[in-house]
Legacy VTK file of the C-alpha trace (Angstrom):
# vtk DataFile Version 3.0
C-alpha trace
ASCII
DATASET POLYDATA
POINTS 170 float
-211.492 151.188 103.803
-214.753 149.346 104.460
-214.757 145.573 104.425
-217.292 143.855 102.180
-220.327 142.392 103.967
-219.594 139.116 105.722
-215.812 139.382 105.089
-215.132 137.892 108.542
-217.209 134.764 107.881
-214.359 132.507 106.676
-212.210 133.267 109.724
-215.164 132.655 112.064
-216.065 129.389 110.302
-212.458 128.129 110.352
-212.102 129.062 114.036
-215.275 127.062 114.773
-213.985 124.047 112.835
-210.608 124.252 114.582
-212.222 124.569 118.020
-214.236 121.399 117.379
-211.363 119.405 115.856
-213.090 119.146 112.486
-210.560 118.438 109.712
-210.623 120.583 106.566
-208.481 122.073 103.843
-209.086 125.645 102.724
-208.747 126.740 99.096
-208.919 130.437 98.221
-210.047 131.331 94.705
-211.917 133.855 92.588
-215.604 134.249 93.499
-217.529 131.056 92.713
-221.246 131.719 92.746
-222.542 129.967 89.623
-222.738 126.260 88.856
-220.011 126.654 86.242
-217.745 128.444 88.726
-218.286 125.675 91.260
-217.560 122.955 88.687
-214.243 124.694 87.990
-213.417 124.698 91.710
-214.485 121.038 91.997
-211.907 120.098 89.362
-209.217 122.128 91.119
-209.723 120.709 94.614
-210.899 117.194 93.767
-214.193 117.017 95.623
-217.887 117.619 95.093
-219.378 121.011 95.826
-223.079 120.856 96.508
-225.878 123.201 95.583
-227.256 125.076 98.601
-230.710 126.618 98.468
-232.459 128.642 101.158
-236.158 127.841 100.961
-239.179 129.020 102.884
-242.796 128.042 103.271
-245.342 130.414 101.772
-246.049 132.103 105.094
-242.355 132.260 106.048
-242.823 130.237 109.224
-240.338 127.523 108.221
-236.986 127.851 106.457
-234.821 125.084 105.008
-231.252 125.004 103.813
-231.387 122.322 101.117
-228.126 120.649 100.119
-228.127 118.630 96.898
-225.613 117.556 94.261
-224.601 120.351 91.917
-226.130 118.602 88.887
-229.401 117.680 90.630
-232.516 119.617 89.629
-234.602 121.278 92.327
-238.310 120.576 91.886
-240.360 122.566 94.371
-243.309 120.180 94.575
-241.148 117.097 95.060
-239.017 118.603 97.818
-242.060 120.107 99.552
-243.772 116.712 99.562
-240.666 114.895 100.850
-240.360 117.387 103.708
-244.086 117.339 104.431
-244.527 121.098 104.174
-246.585 123.464 102.097
-245.092 124.576 98.823
-241.580 125.907 99.252
-240.162 128.921 97.457
-236.798 130.648 97.481
-236.044 132.915 100.417
-234.939 136.434 99.557
-231.337 137.671 99.756
-232.455 139.827 102.675
-233.766 136.778 104.542
-230.494 134.972 103.824
-228.491 137.892 105.221
-230.698 138.187 108.302
-230.910 134.471 109.111
-227.521 133.132 108.003
-225.263 136.193 107.753
-224.404 135.454 104.128
-225.390 136.269 100.563
-226.500 134.326 97.464
-223.702 132.217 96.044
-221.894 132.063 99.403
-224.267 130.003 101.551
-223.390 126.498 102.695
-223.870 124.191 105.658
-221.288 126.312 107.504
-223.704 129.257 107.307
-225.793 127.519 109.965
-223.131 128.681 112.422
-224.679 132.154 112.128
-228.285 130.994 112.694
-228.391 132.195 116.301
-232.169 131.745 116.567
-232.077 128.237 115.006
-234.753 129.215 112.502
-233.298 127.270 109.571
-233.763 123.517 109.247
-231.341 121.430 107.216
-232.420 119.033 104.465
-229.811 116.971 102.625
-230.168 114.824 99.532
-228.822 111.434 100.604
-226.840 111.171 97.349
-224.248 113.425 99.006
-223.441 110.620 101.467
-221.691 108.811 98.611
-219.080 111.568 98.465
-215.794 111.163 100.331
-215.456 114.914 100.779
-217.838 117.842 100.787
-216.700 121.127 99.279
-218.451 124.134 100.764
-217.937 127.856 101.004
-217.121 129.195 104.480
-220.096 131.544 104.027
-218.139 133.612 101.504
-217.685 132.481 97.900
-214.000 133.366 97.534
-212.935 130.211 99.377
-213.964 126.576 99.539
-213.451 124.164 102.411
-212.818 120.488 101.675
-214.241 118.539 104.623
-214.440 114.746 104.899
-218.111 113.776 104.610
-217.711 111.559 107.682
-216.592 114.660 109.623
-219.586 116.635 108.327
-222.087 114.060 109.579
-220.312 112.941 112.770
-218.732 116.209 113.941
-219.884 119.352 112.134
-223.642 118.838 112.270
-223.652 117.845 115.974
-221.347 120.786 116.809
-223.836 123.093 115.076
-226.699 121.472 116.989
-228.326 120.431 113.723
-230.145 117.209 112.927
-230.686 117.017 109.174
-233.714 115.692 107.367
-232.371 113.228 104.809
-234.334 113.097 101.570
-233.918 111.084 98.403
-234.169 113.034 95.160
-233.985 111.434 91.722
LINES 1 171
170 0 1 2 3 4 5 6 7 8 9 10 11 12 13 14 15 16 17 18 19 20 21 22 23 24 25 26 27 28 29 30 31 32 33 34 35 36 37 38 39 40 41 42 43 44 45 46 47 48 49 50 51 52 53 54 55 56 57 58 59 60 61 62 63 64 65 66 67 68 69 70 71 72 73 74 75 76 77 78 79 80 81 82 83 84 85 86 87 88 89 90 91 92 93 94 95 96 97 98 99 100 101 102 103 104 105 106 107 108 109 110 111 112 113 114 115 116 117 118 119 120 121 122 123 124 125 126 127 128 129 130 131 132 133 134 135 136 137 138 139 140 141 142 143 144 145 146 147 148 149 150 151 152 153 154 155 156 157 158 159 160 161 162 163 164 165 166 167 168 169
C-alpha cells in the first residue's frame, strides 16, 4: 500500500526536535486544515495555533512563510509594505511541495526543516510572542505539536538556521 505524500514528515520533525532537545507534546487528531478545524484543536490542546501562509513576490524570487494569529486578517499590501517587498501573492501548492515538502493545510514553522536550499524566509506577527505555547502541525495536518514559545524562539529557529522578520499587524 502506498503511503500518502509527506507521511514521514511528523516522524522527521519529531526526530529533529528530539535531537535538538526542543520540548514538545504531540497530539494526533483528524485532519485540521481549515480555521474552524484548528480552533477545535486549539480548544482540545489548550494553546494557540497560528495561520501559516506561503507567499511569494510577483516574480517568484522571494518566498515567505508568514505566521500570524488564526483570527488575524492577511492584507497583501500591508504585509508587503512591512517586509519591504513588491506585492506578495500566495504560492501554489506545487511550490509548497517543492520548497517545503508539505501541502496546503499542513505547513508550519516546522516545514522549514525541509527547505534544503533555504529559499523561504520567515515572517512572524509579533502578537504570537504573547502566547505561552505555539501549536503547529509537524508538516502534516493530522497532528499538532505544542511547543513552548520560548523554545520556538530560542531553540527551534536557531536550530533551523532561521532568523525571522518580526512584523506588527493590526
